[in-house]
Residue, then its C-alpha position, 0 to 999 in steps of 0.5 A: x605517467x603515460x598520456x593516452x588519447x580519448x576520442x570524443x563524439x559530438x552530442x550538441x552543436x557549439x556554433x563555435x562558442x564555449x558553453x556549459x554542458x552536462x553529462x549523466x549516467x543512469x543507475x544501471x549505466x544503460x543510458x548517457x544523458x547530455x545537454x548544453x547551454x547552447x542547445x535547447x534539447x536533451x540527448x539520451x544516448x545508448x553507451x553500447x551503440x554510440x553511433x546510433x542516433x540519440x533520443x531527443x527531448x525538446x521541451x525547453x525554449x532555451x539552452x539546457x543548463x542543468x540535468x539531474x536524475x533521481x537516484x532510482x532513475x525514474x525521474x529526470x529533471x532539467x533546468x534552463x536559461x528559460x527560467x523553468x525546471x521540468x520533470x520527465x519520466x525516465x527512461x521513456x522521456x515523457x514530459x510530466x510538468x513544469x515543477x517551478x519557475x525562476x525569474x532568471x536563468x537556472x544554473x544547477x539542480x540536484x535531487x536528494x538521496x531519495x529523490x523526493x526533494x529537488x533543489x534548484x538555484x541560479x542567477x535568482x536570489x535563493x535556493x528553492x527546495x521543491x517537493x517532487x511529490x506535489x510540486x510545492x516549494x518547501x523552503x527557500x534558502x537565501x544567503x548567497x550574493x552571487x549566482x549559485x552554481x553548485x549544489x550537493x545534498x549530504x548523503x545522510x540527509x542533514x545538510x545541503x552545501x552550495x557554492x556561488x560564482x564568487x567562491x562562497x560556500x554555505x552549509x545549510x542545516x535542512x532541519x532549520x533552514x539556517x546557514x551553519x557555516x559560511x566560508x567566503x572566498x574559498x573557491x575561485x571567482x569564475x567571473x562572467x564566463x558562464x561556461x565555467x561554474x564552481x562546483x562542490x561534492x560530498x564524499x559518498x560516505x558523507x564525511x568530507x566536502x570537496x571544493x575547488x581551491x584557490x591554488x589549482x587544488x581540491x580542498x577537503x572540509x570536515x562534515x560537521x566542523x567545516x574545518x580544512x582537512x587536507x588538499x589534493x594538489x598536483x599537476x593542474x596548472x590552472x584552477x579546477x572547474x569540475x570534480x567527481x568522486x568515484x562510487x566508493x569514494x577512494x578516487x576522485x576525477x578533477x578537470x581543470x581549465x588547463x584542459x586535462x583530467x587527473x585521477x586521484x587516489x584520495x587516501x594517498x593524495x596522489x594523482x594516478x592517471x591523467x588525460x589531455x583534451x583539445x577543449x576544456x572538460x566541463x562535466x564528468x560522471x563515473x560509471x555506477x557499475x564499472x571502471x569508466x568515466x564519462x566526460x563532455x567538453x565545452x564544445x558539446x563533445x562527449x566520450x567515455x574513458x574506459x579503465x580510468x583507474x589502472x587495472x592493477x588498483x582497486x576498482x572504483x565500484x568496490x566496497x561502496x559505502x553502506x549509505x548507498x547500498x541500502x536498496x531494498x529493490x535494487x533500484x532505489x536508494x533510501x535514507x537511513x530512517x524508515x521511508x513510507x511507501x510512496x503513493x506518487x508513482x514513478x515521479x516519487x522515489x520513495x520506496x516501500x518496506x525499507x527498514x531503519x538501520x543504525x549507521x556504523x561509527x564514523x572515522x571522526x565521530x559518532x554522529x547523531x542519526x538523521x531522521x530526515x523524512x524525504x516527504x518534505x513539507x513545512x511540517x516535515x521540515x520542522x520535524x527534522x533532527x536538530x544537529x548537535x554542536x560540532x564539538x559536542x558530536x566529536x566528544x560524544x564519539x569518544x565516549x561511544x568508543x569507550x562504551x563499545x556497542x552501547x553507542x550504536x544502540x543509542x543511535x538506532x534509527x527511529x521508525x516512522x509511523x504511517x501518515x494519515x490517508x484518504x481511502x480511494x485517493x491518489x497522490x498529487x501529480x503536478x499538472x495531472x488530474x488525480x482522484x480525491x475519491x474512488x469507490x464502488x459508487x463513483x469518483x471525484x477528480x481534481x486538477x490544479x490550474x492557475x492557482x485554483x482546482x477544477x473538481x468533477x464528480x462522476x458516477x459509474x452508473x450514469x443512469x442511477x446517479x445524479x448529474x452533478x455539475x463541475x466545481x471550481x475549488x479555491x480552497x485546494x481540497x486534497x481529500x474527499x468522500x462520496x456516497x449516494x446523498x452527497x460529497x464532502x471535501x477537506x484541505x490541510x492547513x497552508x500557512x498560518x492564515x489559510x486554515x483547514x476547511x471542511x465542506x459538504x455538498x448534498x446532491x439533492x435537497x428540498x431547501x436552497x443553499x444546503x451546502x455548508x462549510x466549517x473552518x478549523x484554527x490550529x487544527x487540520x483535517x486528516x481524513x473525512x467520511x460520509x454515512x447516512x445523514x452524518x459527516x465525519x472529520x478526523x483532525x490533527x488534534x486526534x478529534x473525531x468531529x461528527x456533523x449532521x448532513x445539515x451542518x449541525x455539530x453533533x459530537x466531538x470525540x477524542x480518539x486514542x491516537x493519531x488517525x490513519x484512515x476512516x470509512x463510513x457505511x450507513x449508520x456505521x463509522x470505522x476509524x483506524x488509529x495508531x495504538x503505539x509507536x512502531x515495533x522494533x520489527x518495523x510493524x505498524x501498531x494500529x487499532x480500529x473502532x466502529x461507531x454507530x452514529x445513530x445509536x451513539x454506541x461503539x459496537x466494535x474495537x480491536x487491533x487491526x492486523x497487518x502483514x509484517x513489514x507492511x502498512x495499511x493502503x485501503x480500508x472500508x466496507x464491502x457492499x454487504x457492510x463487512x469491514x475490510x482492509x488491504x495492506x501494502x503486501x497485497x493481503x485483503x482481510x475481512x472482519x467476522x464475528x466468529x471466534x469473538x471477532x476475527x479478521x479473515x485473510x480472503x485475498x493475497x496478491x502474492x498468488x497473483x501476477x508478480x508484475x501487477x499491483x492492485x489498487x482496491x476500490x471495494x468488494x462483495x461476498x465473492x469478488x474483489x473490485x480493483x484496478x490493475x496497475x503495472x509495476x512499479x505504478x501503485x495507483x491508476x491515472x485518471x485518464x484513460x478512465x481506469x477499468x475495474x477488474x474482478x478477482x476471486x476471493x480465496x483463503x491462503x490455504x496450505x498445500x493439502x495432502x489431498x490436492x483439493x485446495x480449490x474445493x477446501x477454499x470453496x468450502x470455507x468461503x461458502x460457510x462464511x457466506x452462509x454466516x453473513x446471510x444468517x447474521x443479516x436474517x437475525x438483524x432483519x428479524x430483530x427489526x421486525x422485517x420480512x426475511x423470506x428472500x434471505x431464507x431462500x438465499x440461505x437454503x440455496x447456499x446450504x445446497x451449494x455447500x453440500x455439493x462442495x462437501x460431497x466433492x470433498x468426500x469423493x477426494x478423501x475417499x480417493x486419497x484414502x482419508x477415511x476419517x476426514x470423509x467421516x468428519x465431512x459427512x457430519x457437516x452435510x445439511x440436507x438429508x438427500x446429501x447424506x443419502x448421496x454420500x452413502x451411495x457415493x462411498x458404496x459405489x467406491x466399494x467402501x462398505x465399512x464407510x457406507x455403514x458408518x455414514x448410514x449410522x450417522x444418518x440413523x443417529x440424526x433421525x433418532x435424535x430428531x424424533x427423540x426430542x422432548x415433547x414439551x419445552x417453554x415457548x420464548x421469544x425469537x431471540x432465545x438462545x437455544x432449546x436445551x435437549x439431551x441430543x448427543x450430536x445436535x446439542x454438541x453442534x449447538x454448543x460449539x457454535x455458541x461458545x468461543x472455546x479453543x476446542x471450537x472448530x477452525x472452519x467458519x460455521x453457519x450462524x446458530x439462528x437461521x436454519x430450521x430443525x434437522x431435516x425439516x423445511x420451514x413451514x411444512x412441519x405441521x403437515x409432516x407431524x401427521x405420520x407416526x414412528x412406523x413410517x420412519x422405521x420403513x424409511x430406514x429399512x428402505x435406505x439400507x435396501x437401496x444401498x445394496x442396489x448400487x453395484x459400481x462407481x459407473x452408476x455415479x456420474x456426478x455429485x448432483x446425480x448422487x444427490x438426485x439419485x439418492x432422493x429418487x431411489x429412496x423417495x420422499x416422505x410426502x406426509x411424514x415427520x421427515x421432510x426435504x430440507x434439513x437444517x445445518x447441523x451446526x445451527x439453531x432454529x431461526x425462530x421459536x415458532x419452528x421449535x414449537x412446531x417441531x415439538x407439536x409434531x413430536x407430541x402427535x407422533x407419540x400419540x399415534x404410536x401409543x394408539x397403535x400399541x393399544 
């Protein structure tokens, strides 16, 4: 076999002494990272331009002994002789935090396959499992007698393998934290030479564990039984000090103390190529997307061995095992089980919308699927799958082979239900300030420092909000809620003695010591909410606990399922819970309930819709009190009472910029208030202070044959807006409050709605959609709007349509004047006056019923507008004129239509409305007045009804007098 020469380039100065050096590729092979235990810097090289100066990261105080990149290459970890483990953003290299410290030097660090757990070990006793999401120590594994020099996570998420300097290998079960197999003395004893470290590595498919042997070989051990399978033994004349699997697991590179590298065909158990060097190679890394091997020696010199595998053989990146190909976004590797969307930005390697997949049978046995959740903490560690007996697993595989595909179905990955979250909160970022709460009123932020946290409350409007002093938090609060009266905080359980705590702080009070707290034993607060004079906490026992703002325990209610989130608004509390397990399609099954705390009632309950494959990311009320939700697919929905209670999709992020994510803060009738985050960030930092962005609400309409989606969207939104105003008027009227201002607002919305309809009518006429134009003219509310529509179609030279519009107007006038003169007077909440009117009665019936024949377009509420073409408060004056005046107006309408000769006379829709009113004139003292009601709406009060009927009576009397 021909030996080739590879020239190495200096990356770190050695000072003449051997050191342990590390080398890594990033996910896309765009960067090479190197470090040395004799150098406190980390170098990031450009492999395409090796002559360029590398980027230097210098944050350690002593030599860097270990490097690790998260699988999606967004987070870099480093361990050092200075006892610290640090995290950086990658590839930028910005320092993030000291994630943990040891009392002795660190020798090895390793990420799990999703990047949410970092294992670190060294000369200290114990292996620390660190949750990279919040920096907490999830578990410490103890069992080694010597320094731990090698760590490897099982690709399936069940095991962690470790090796120490005296040659002992331990296989840990992550579910229980116990040592499943302890293999003593199977690897070389490296002694006191710190430039030589024992290593070990799982095969990419997770079937075998490779460990340097005692006979200058590599020994392969079975994944579940830890039995020796075979060994790779060739031309190494001294012990192997490093080994690395190719991405597809077909090849392995081994480096020995004999200063040579061998490339092995693992299946054939033969070495296929080799390379000799001047100094000992201490670390290697296969290129993730090519046939190349990066190496570095003990003197800090590195290089790339191109075509490490002969070109005549299969590429080392061909047929990579499926465990590594489950990558929904091209950047991130996922566990086989469903991962929840990450809320920790670039430091978290969790992804969104990954779907569970069943793993194909192994060559040796059908293993039980791993349900290892990478968002690890004490609770999640306890929820890891228990691993069956190794012999039993092998027997199960044989049975599954006999049963065909039935075995696969029985081992399908279990889908994960969404965890509880606090609206407006951001996840923990070690060393950084984060939001406990962010809403339309203000924000609550916290940062941990030396075992306690510093909490600040800020209001967006500093002039109106109270000045709240900063607070020192010794409880470790992780969630909060804020309103104009006070703030509430809560923390989860931390161990057996540290119970979950709920604390409320009012902003202003007449009494001293108004702050209060509650503690919960064997129960954990999951979500908190605030309202007017009440505080709510949802707990892990599926309890809803209601307290008064003075601290009185008022109600304890059992919820139907595990809580997801909650939000409060005045007297109303909305709670979202799981209705059932996830569907096979991976859809979350959620339901919502709205409680009225002051009345002790539950006015609303129903299913909470989500976009398929998404999860809920925000839930709350609009400024007007409309219940709203936002999911991870970027769809905003608002609840309406229409059609028996429905959710309307009012915004879709898919129609906005693809490179932006939107973190919702709140909304009103017209705008969505959010903070724009550049992808892949899902949430904003506290500093610099985020800026709210206002986005227009819009329905996800289909592409219309008219090409007037903007007008159609405006039409539906204004109808919805009008409905909301009418509902508020009804509520205020029922409470005996003055509704004059809302009446004026409703009239303005009706006017704007008519302008929109007239534009749609013009588009329909231009697009030859005559039937649609006729449907639209029936939706006009104001008399002058209908007259404007007649002028419009006449100017467009559509006489037949003008005649039809005129007939519709005459029919309305006739129906209005032919109403029965006597009807019983009832209270203001009477349903409606029952008349034989063909058009009006039909409209009133359709708006009150929820039958399928009901129009899809949201219609105004049935109890706001005054009778057809009559403005509130002026009916008595109009009732003095008889039917003769009405007939004169009809004649005037027809005569004025003939005066419009061409479209040039119509300059705008507003001109049409104004000209229609000016040319025909107003009836100053007639039964017909300026403001018609919405044709789909009932009278808002029976006073208007009685006034109409009195007017009709008087008109009939005038008519009878004329005949006599």
